[in-house]
Residue, then its C-alpha position, 0 to 999 in steps of 0.5 A: x464519475x470515473x471508477x478507480x481501477x485497482x491492482x492486487x499484489x500477493x505479498x507474504x501471503x497477503x493481498x495488497x490492493x492499490x490504485x492502479x495509477x499509484x502502483x504504476x507510478x511506483x513501478x515506473x520510478x523503479x520502486x518496489x512494494x513490500x509487506x512487513x509482518x508483526x511478531x504474530x505474522x499479521x500484516x503490519x505495514x506496506x513499505x516502498x523500497x528501491x534497490x533493497x533500501x527502505x524509502x518509506x511506507x505507502x501510507x505516508x506517501x499517500x497521506x493516509x492516516x488510517x484504514x476504516x476496516x483496519x486492514x493496512x493492505x487495503x488502499x481502496x479509496x473507500x477504505x482510506x482515512x485522510x486528513x484534509 
């Protein structure tokens, strides 16, 4: 069983962890990863943008319903809740 490699990004003071394959696909297609903070300055959602225009959330793009540890910046496979 192959292990998944992860890329860690620092966005607005938070660490965003993505599978390296997902990160490479985002970058190869000219998209950027950004982080939205809520009114309490806590991480709220990870967004995908292109040319400074909103394209969607990474959660939507990956088909994720939630995060086991509640951290919206942790896209490790073991942390994702997905519908089959």
